[in-house]
N, C-alpha and C positions, 0 to 999 in steps of 0.2 A: 474843680472836678468831680470831687467825690459825690457832692450834690447833684450834678449832672448825671453821673452814671446811675445813682439811685434813681432819678427821675425817667433815665431811660429804661431800667429795669421794672419801674411802676407801669412803664408805657406798654410792656409786653402784655401787661393784662387785660389790655384793650386791642388785642389783635383783631376782634371782630368788630372794628368801628362803623359808626353808622355812616360814614361818608368817604367817598373816594375823592380827592381833591389833587390839585397841582398848584403850586407857587403863583401867587397874584389871583387867586380865585376868592370871592367875597363868598363867605360862608351864608351870608344872607339869601344868595341865589341857590345854595345847595342844602336843601333841608327838606323836611316833611312836616307839613301842617295838617294836622288830624282834623278832617273836615267830616265829622260823623253826622250821616243824616243827608248828605249831599246827593243831589240826583246826577248821576252819570248821563251823558248824551249817548243814546242808543242806536244814533242811524249814523255814526261816523264811521268810514269805510277803510277797512285795511286789508291786506293779503295775509293768509293764513300760509301755513307750511308748506302746503301744496298750492300754492299760488292762486288759489280761489279768493274772491272777493268777498268779505264777511262785514257784517256790523256786531257792533256790542250786543246790541238786543237780540240778533239772530242766533248768538252765542248762547245767551242767557234762556235755557231750555226748560223755564220752570222750576231750576234748582239754583241754589247760590253757588257762588263762585269766588275761588281765591286768586286774587289778582298780584303780579309782581311784576315790576318795570326794571329790565336789565339791559344791557347790548350783548349781544349773543358771542363776539369776538374777546369780550373782558376775561383777563386771566388772574383778577383780582377778587375783589369782594363780589362780583356777580357770580363766579364759580363757586363761592362760598356757599352763597344764597342757595343756588340749583342744586348743590350736594346735599345741603342740608334739608332743603325742602323736599327732595326725593328721598332721604333717608327717613325722614318724620312719616311721609304719606306711606311707604313702605311697611310702617310698623302699626299702622291702623288696621285693625280688623273688621272693625264694625261700620267704618265709611269707606268708600272705593270711587276712585276717580272715573267719571263717566258715569255713575250710576246714580250717586249722591249729590254730587257736586262736580263741578269743572275747575279747570286750571286755565287762567288766561294770562299768558305772559305778553307785556307789551315792550317789543323791541324799540328801544330809545333812540338808537341812531339810525337815521333815515337814508343812510348809505347801504344798509345791510338788505339782504335780498330773502326771499322764501326760502331758497336753497339752504343759505347760512341757519335760517330758522329750523328747517327741517334736519340739519346734521345735529342741532343742539336736542332736538327732540328726543331723535335716535340714541343719541349720547346719554341722555337722561333716563329713557326708558330701560336702558340696557344696564344700569346701575343696580337693578334688583330685579329677581324672578317674579315678584309679587306685583311689580307694575305692568309686566306682559300683558297685552290684552286691553290696557286701559287707554289705548292710543285715541280713541275717540273723545274722550274727555280732556285731551292736553290742546291749546290753542297757541300757536307760537306765531306772534302777529310782527308784521312790519307794515310801515306806511310812511307818509310824508310826515314833515317835521310839524306842518300845520296841524294834521290830523291828530299826532302824536299827543302834541300838547292839549288838543281840545278834549284828551282823558284825562292826561297826566295832571294838568292844572287843577280840575274839580276833584281829582282824587286827593290833592294837596302834595303831589309829589313834584319837586323843583328842582332843576338840574340844569347844567350849562352846556352848550354844544358850540365847539368851535368847528364851523365848517371847513375853514381853509386847511386846518391841520388835523380835521377828522378827530377830536379830542372830545370825550364826553366825561363830566365829571357830576357824580350823582350820589344821592344818600341811599341807604339800605334799608327796606323795610317793605313788609307786604300787606295788603288789604284784603278785606272779606266784605263781598256786595250781595245782596238780596238778589231774587230772580227778577226784579225789575230794575237793577242798576243803581240801587241806593246803597251807599258806603255804610256798612254796619260796625266795623271795628279794624283795628289797626294791630300789628306786631312790629315794633321797631328793632332793628339791629337785623343779625342773620343768625340768632339762635332760637329754633322751634322745639317744641314739644307736642307729643301726641295728645295730651290733656287740653293744651291750649288751641291746638286746632279743632278739636272736637267741641270745646266751649264756644269758640267763635262761628265755627259751622253751623252749630245748632241754634244761636242768635240769628244769623243770616236767614236760616232756614223759616226761623217764625217772625222774620221781618221785625227783628227788635234791633235797637242800637244799643251797643256796648258803650263802656265807659273808655275814656283818653288812656291810651298805653302810657306809662310813664317814660318822659323822656330820656334818651340815653347820652351820656356824656361822649362827645365826638372823639375823643381820646389823643394821645400824641401820636398814634400810628396813625399815617396814610398810607393807602396802598395804591400803587400804580397800576391802574386797571389794565395797561397793555403788558405789563412785563411781571406785575404780581408782586414788585418789589416794594420792601416798606422803608418809609424814611421818617425821620423826626421832624416835628414841626417845632421849631425853636421857641414860637410864641407860647405856645402850650408847656414845652419843657420847662420855660423860666418860670412859668404860673407855678407848676408843680414844684420846681426847685425852691420856688420863694415860701412856699408852705412847707416843706420839708426844712428849710434853714430855720424859719421860724420855730417848728416843733423841736429842732435839733438844738437850738438856744434854751428854749423851755427846758428841755431835758436837763441840759448841761448845768444851768443854773439850780435846778432842783436837787441834781447829784452834787453840786459843790454845797448846796446848803446843807444837805443831809450829812454831808462829810464834817462839814464845820460844827453842827451841832453834836455829831457823834465825837469829835475831837474834844469839844469842851466837856462832853460827860466823862470821857476817858481821863482827862487831866485832873477833874474834880476827885475822880476815884483813886487817882494813883496820889493825889495831896493829901487826902483823907487818910489813906493808909500810911502813908510817910510820916505824917503827923501823929 
């Protein structure tokens, strides 16, 4: 129980997990494969937040774009991604959405509508006064599952969708693409920085390809995308607990060995003085 408690505590350090999953979901189907240099299809049709038909190529207006795949009703990691995205962009004084780059949000739940996307856009813009007036640079898209996967697969963004139960299991991460739709770089997880955004946007603007972002541990914490509740994944806990157990045993042996040596030294000293 002690080790399980410690493992659970360690798991709290991974609250910004890279994946949102439910039981019986194969993690091989929920991941991001960094496909740097991949050309995205520019003719796939979506509906934007105003219900207008658009294509990826039509949205790339001679400037780079930041792309994020989420589903709009998500109350778990998607909300965390959007909050951190808006917060980071609001801190950027030298680059502005709609002027220097665009933000393209791909809705990955085919049952969601432009109205839901519009609400998400308004909610995002309202988070900071510095984002007001940037509406033209935000594109919240919805579409069919076929068209969604036609873009997310080349992006290397793999997720599962249970149509019968309307359940989405997905990883977390965003991508930067050039003005011609080539994948330039990735940021995995949901932690963003102004410096990181600036560097990746500059790479995409110059049509350069970055280096792979370090893979992030999925963590013990899984977030239910509809409720936001966290649960422990027992397999990962057992792995962590096993490591902790080995470390604890090693520490115990070292401690006992140290005490034994100290005891021998002490006995020798007392014998010498008695003699």
